[in-house]
C-alpha positions, 0 to 999 in steps of 0.5 A, spaced: 861 942 291 860 939 284 853 939 281 853 932 281 854 931 288 848 936 289 844 932 285 845 926 289 844 930 296 837 932 293 835 926 290 837 922 297 833 927 301 827 927 296 827 919 297 828 919 304 822 924 305 818 919 301 820 912 305 815 909 309 820 910 315 819 917 315 812 917 313 810 913 319 815 914 324 812 921 326 817 923 332 814 922 339 818 924 345 821 919 350 825 919 356 832 918 356 835 912 359 837 913 366 844 912 364 844 918 360 840 923 365 844 929 366 848 928 359 849 935 358 848 937 351 844 931 349 840 931 354 838 939 354 837 938 346 832 932 348 828 937 353 828 942 347 825 937 342 820 934 347 818 941 349 817 943 341 813 937 339 808 939 345 808 946 343 802 950 340 802 957 337 795 960 335 794 966 330 787 968 328 783 962 328 789 957 327 792 953 331 799 950 329 802 944 333 807 938 333 812 942 329 819 940 327 824 939 322 829 933 321 837 933 322 841 933 315 847 931 313 853 936 312 852 940 306 845 938 305 842 943 300 835 942 303 831 940 309 823 939 311 819 942 316 813 939 318 807 941 323 799 940 324 795 946 322 787 946 325 782 952 322 777 953 328 774 959 324 768 959 319 773 962 314 777 958 309 785 960 310 791 959 306 798 958 308 801 962 302 809 963 304 814 962 309 821 964 311 827 962 315 834 965 316 837 958 315 835 958 308 835 962 302 828 961 301 822 957 303 817 953 299 811 950 300 811 943 297 806 937 296 809 930 295 804 925 291 804 918 287 803 919 280 803 913 276 808 909 280 812 915 280 813 920 287 813 927 285 814 933 289 812 940 287 811 947 289 804 949 291 805 956 287 798 958 290 799 956 297 796 950 302 789 951 303 786 950 310 779 949 310 774 952 315 773 947 321 779 942 318 786 940 320 791 939 315 797 935 317 804 937 314 808 931 314 814 926 311 811 924 304 806 929 304 805 936 304 811 940 308 815 946 308 822 946 304 828 950 306 832 951 300 839 953 299 841 951 307 846 956 309 847 951 315 847 944 317 841 942 322 843 938 328 838 934 333 837 938 339 837 945 335 831 949 333 829 953 327 825 959 327 820 959 321 815 965 320 809 963 316 804 967 313 797 966 312 792 969 307 787 971 313 790 970 319 796 974 318 803 971 320 807 968 326 813 965 328 814 958 330 820 955 333 821 948 330 826 943 334 830 939 330 829 931 330 834 925 329 834 923 322 830 917 321 832 911 316 838 915 313 838 921 308 841 917 303 836 911 304 834 908 297 832 901 299 825 903 297 823 902 289 820 907 285 823 913 282 822 921 285 821 926 280 821 934 282 816 938 278 809 939 276 
């Protein structure tokens, strides 16, 4: 794949993360229509996805819930991971690292508008999880970024991700892969995307 094609894929992914479709349409499990019940692989994938969306993991004083990733296009170099982290303790914590066998590395990112430009940057010092508060990692905001993907993510699959916290230690969660919303290459929204500080 040429560097131009890779750049186009990354730009398309970043634009998709920033679109209101992804930012607002947090996936909610719904029953399959009766005509699809017992539909083999698709039905099983939906069950796994629904189970993951309602799953919760605890590590130390932290509760991690609502975790999921999104389906990718073939040969996409990156993917996002999302979740909600609640700190029920009296001590601040911080998500300092993450890893997964589906990618060469995993980074903790923030997306924000600056002067009408959507920017994404790595949080080199990690993501603070203040005591008594809830932090949401969602499209268009904080997220974990799977870099250098070694496989495409397909709806109904799962992704194993190890999260490392400064105080609570590490835990491994299993993210269901949800359908793409709005399309990875959707560029119907105005503005520009910039990756960096």
